[in-house]
C-alpha positions in Angstrom: 103.3 116.2 106.0 103.0 113.0 108.2 100.2 113.2 110.8 101.0 111.2 114.0 97.9 110.4 116.0 99.1 109.5 119.5 99.5 110.7 123.1 102.2 112.5 125.1 103.4 109.2 126.7 104.3 107.6 123.4 108.1 107.3 123.4 108.0 105.6 120.0 106.4 108.8 118.6 109.3 110.7 120.2 111.8 108.6 118.2 109.7 108.9 115.0 109.6 112.6 115.2 113.4 112.7 115.7 113.9 110.5 112.6 111.6 112.7 110.6 113.8 115.7 111.5 116.9 113.8 110.6 115.6 113.1 107.0 113.8 116.4 106.6 110.4 114.9 106.7 107.6 117.3 107.8 105.6 115.8 110.7 102.8 117.0 113.0 102.1 115.2 116.2 98.7 115.3 117.9 98.7 114.2 121.5 95.1 113.4 122.4 95.7 113.7 126.1 96.8 117.3 125.6 93.9 118.1 123.3 92.9 121.3 125.2 96.3 122.8 124.3 95.7 122.5 120.6 93.2 124.3 118.4 91.2 122.3 115.8 88.5 123.1 113.2 86.8 120.9 110.6 84.5 122.3 107.9 83.3 121.0 104.5 86.6 122.5 103.2 88.8 120.4 105.4 90.3 120.3 108.8 93.3 121.9 110.6 95.2 121.4 113.8 97.3 124.1 115.5 99.7 123.0 118.2 100.8 125.0 121.3 103.8 126.4 119.4 101.5 127.7 116.6 102.5 125.1 114.0 99.6 124.2 111.7 98.7 120.9 110.0 96.0 121.4 107.4 94.3 118.4 105.8 95.2 119.6 102.3 98.9 119.4 103.3 98.8 115.8 104.7 100.6 113.1 102.7 100.4 110.3 105.3 98.7 109.4 108.6 100.0 107.0 111.2 97.7 105.8 113.9 100.0 105.3 116.9 98.3 105.4 120.3 95.6 108.1 120.3 94.2 106.8 123.6 93.2 108.6 126.7 93.1 105.3 128.6 96.9 105.3 128.9 97.0 108.8 130.5 96.2 109.3 134.1 96.0 113.0 134.2 92.8 114.8 133.2 91.7 118.4 133.0 88.1 119.0 132.0 85.5 118.5 134.8 83.9 115.7 136.7 84.0 112.0 135.8 80.8 112.3 133.7 82.2 115.2 131.7 85.5 113.3 131.2 83.6 110.2 129.9 81.6 112.3 127.4 84.7 114.2 126.3 86.8 111.1 125.8 84.0 109.6 123.7 83.9 112.6 121.4 87.7 112.8 121.1 88.0 109.1 120.3 85.2 109.4 117.7 87.0 112.3 116.1 90.2 110.3 115.8 88.3 107.5 114.0 86.8 110.1 111.7 90.2 111.4 110.8 91.5 107.9 110.3 88.7 107.1 107.9 89.1 110.4 106.1 92.8 109.4 105.6 91.9 105.8 104.6 89.6 107.1 101.9 92.4 109.0 100.3 95.1 106.3 100.6 96.9 108.3 103.4 96.2 105.9 106.4 99.3 103.8 106.6 100.5 100.5 108.1 98.5 100.4 111.4 94.8 99.6 111.3 92.9 101.6 114.0 90.2 98.9 114.4 92.7 96.0 114.2 92.5 94.9 117.8 88.7 94.7 117.6 88.5 93.2 114.1 91.1 90.6 114.7 90.4 89.2 118.1 92.0 86.4 120.0 89.7 83.7 118.6 90.2 84.8 115.0 94.0 84.9 115.5 94.1 81.4 116.9 91.9 80.0 114.2 94.1 81.5 111.4 97.4 80.9 113.1 96.5 77.3 113.7 96.9 76.7 110.0 100.5 77.6 110.1 101.8 77.2 113.7 101.2 75.1 116.8 98.4 76.7 118.8 97.5 75.3 122.3 94.0 73.8 122.4 91.4 76.4 123.6 87.8 76.7 124.8 85.6 79.7 125.2 82.2 79.6 126.8 79.9 79.6 129.9 77.2 77.3 131.2 79.2 74.3 130.0 81.8 71.9 131.4 85.3 73.3 130.7 88.3 71.1 130.1 89.6 69.9 133.5 93.1 70.3 134.9 95.5 73.2 134.9 94.6 75.8 132.2 95.7 79.2 131.2 93.0 81.9 131.5 93.0 84.8 129.1 90.7 87.8 128.4 89.1 88.3 125.0 89.5 92.1 125.3 92.7 93.9 125.9 91.0 97.0 127.4 92.1 97.9 130.9 89.7 97.7 133.8 88.7 99.8 136.8 87.2 103.3 137.3 90.6 104.9 136.4 91.3 102.4 133.6 94.5 101.5 135.3 94.1 97.7 135.9 95.2 94.9 133.7 94.4 91.2 134.0 97.3 89.2 132.7 97.4 85.6 131.5 97.6 83.2 134.5 97.1 79.5 135.1 94.3 78.1 137.3 92.6 74.8 138.1 89.7 74.8 135.7 87.5 73.2 138.3 87.7 76.4 140.4 86.2 78.6 137.6 82.6 79.5 137.9 80.4 78.1 135.0 78.4 81.4 135.1 81.2 83.5 133.8 82.4 83.7 130.1 85.9 82.1 130.3 88.6 81.8 127.6 90.9 79.0 128.7 93.8 77.4 126.9 96.0 74.4 127.4 99.4 75.3 128.8 101.7 75.8 125.9 105.1 74.0 125.5 108.2 76.2 125.3 110.7 77.7 127.6 111.2 81.4 126.5 108.9 84.2 125.5 109.6 85.3 121.9 108.2 87.9 119.6 108.2 88.9 116.0 107.5 92.4 114.8 105.9 92.4 111.4 106.2 95.7 109.4 104.7 95.6 105.9 106.5 92.3 105.0 109.6 92.8 107.1 110.1 90.6 110.2 112.2 91.3 113.2 112.4 88.4 115.7 113.6 88.4 119.3 113.4 86.1 122.3 114.1 86.6 126.0 117.5 85.6 127.3 116.0 84.1 130.4 113.5 81.3 130.5 110.1 81.6 132.1 111.3 79.2 134.8 114.3 81.5 135.5 112.0 84.5 135.7 109.6 82.7 137.9 106.5 84.1 136.1 103.8 82.9 133.6 103.5 86.3 131.9 106.7 88.3 131.6 104.7 91.6 131.4 103.7 91.2 135.1 107.3 91.9 136.3 108.2 95.3 137.5 110.4 96.9 134.9 109.6 94.0 132.6 110.7 95.8 129.4 114.2 96.2 130.9 114.6 92.4 130.8 117.3 91.3 128.3 116.1 90.2 124.8 118.3 88.8 122.0 117.9 88.2 118.3 115.9 85.0 117.8 117.2 82.4 115.4 113.9 81.3 114.0 113.3 77.9 112.4 113.2 77.4 108.7 110.0 78.6 107.1 109.1 80.8 110.0 109.0 84.0 108.0 106.8 82.5 105.3 104.3 81.3 108.0 104.2 84.7 109.7 103.6 86.4 106.3 100.8 83.9 105.5 99.2 84.5 108.9 99.3 88.3 108.6 97.9 88.3 105.1 95.1 86.0 106.1 94.3 88.4 109.0 94.5 91.4 106.7 97.2 93.1 108.8 100.2 95.1 107.5 101.6 95.6 111.0 101.6 93.6 114.3 103.7 92.0 117.0 103.3 88.3 117.2 104.1 86.5 120.5 105.3 83.0 120.7 106.9 80.5 123.1 110.2 79.2 121.8 112.1 76.1 122.9 113.7 73.0 121.5 110.9 72.3 119.0 108.6 74.4 116.8 107.5 77.8 118.3 104.1 77.9 119.8 101.8 80.8 118.7 100.3 82.8 121.5 98.7 86.0 120.0 99.0 89.0 117.6 98.8 92.6 118.9 97.8 94.6 115.8 99.2 97.8 117.4 101.9 96.2 119.5 104.7 98.2 121.2 108.3 97.5 120.1 110.4 100.3 121.4 112.2 98.3 124.1 113.4 95.8 121.4 115.1 98.4 119.2 118.7 99.4 119.2 119.1 103.2 120.0 122.4 103.2 118.1 120.5 103.2 114.8 116.8 102.6 115.6 116.3 100.0 112.8 112.8 99.0 114.0 111.6 102.6 114.2 113.1 103.3 110.8 111.3 100.4 109.3 108.0 101.7 110.7 108.7 105.2 109.5 109.6 103.9 106.0 106.3 102.0 105.8 104.3 104.9 107.1 105.7 107.1 104.3 105.3 104.4 101.6 102.0 104.5 99.6 102.3 100.7 99.2 101.4 100.3 102.9 98.2 102.3 102.6 95.2 100.7 104.3 92.3 100.4 101.8 88.8 99.2 102.4 89.6 96.1 100.2 92.3 95.0 102.6 90.5 91.8 103.5 90.1 90.9 99.8 93.8 91.6 99.2 94.7 89.4 102.2 93.4 86.4 100.3 95.5 87.0 97.2 98.3 84.6 96.4 101.2 85.1 98.9 104.4 86.8 97.7 107.8 85.3 97.8 109.0 84.3 101.2 110.0 87.2 103.5 113.2 87.1 105.5 113.7 87.5 109.2 115.9 90.5 110.1 118.2 90.7 113.0 117.4 94.3 113.4 120.9 95.4 112.4 
């Protein structure tokens, strides 16, 4: 049985559950935001979930575990008391999810997506490693020092949302560096060359690459995600340059990741690397006619070869395999 750790808003989990039914694969979905509707117990003999319909997932029956999005920060609704009680309960539930993931990792059942990936592989680590294989805009992180002058892009090191309701995001934006207070920890970056946002989904050695049909100038934005209904914008298969797949493979192996969505700017020359999201969304890029991206993720989640082991970092430094190929998603 495949255990999906996620929340009720996860549309990708909806598709994965449907594909499991199609191929006769047993699956149990735990939606962390609906935790009070489930029953759960863990003793020295193992743990077991029971969902609202009465279906049970016992640890002894699990054959794989996929960490999708077991986050309460994406769900606005809450039942369970005052803000202090909510904070305490969220902390307990998130800690439990990590315990389950580590239980699965120790048994070779945690597959593909690393729960701690976004923290272990931060923006600075990404840029240092990717800089060996791709063009990466010059960057500076610090405070109390003179920052590079001129127009710069400002980024956050953390991807966590802000605000008392955890509903605010600060997106990448350009500023005059002279206007930034030296008393604040800033991450600034030179404005990258390129005309279109592009992305490559990496799934255990398989690469699916896409770029936006419209340029940033045509969209009139610096970060396409700031647009209302941004995921409805048209994307197309990206004809990546020679050697691109091998460089993506090398980057991900060095970072010790088996899954991630890598963002670039494409244009007339070589693509410019922007960042890796170790648990990046991809649903809007997939073709509902056959769900090739979702199928690739499910295949990897069920494949013991994609198990996340404690020696993942050591394995990442092993000699690279033969060059991967970029898929069109068809």
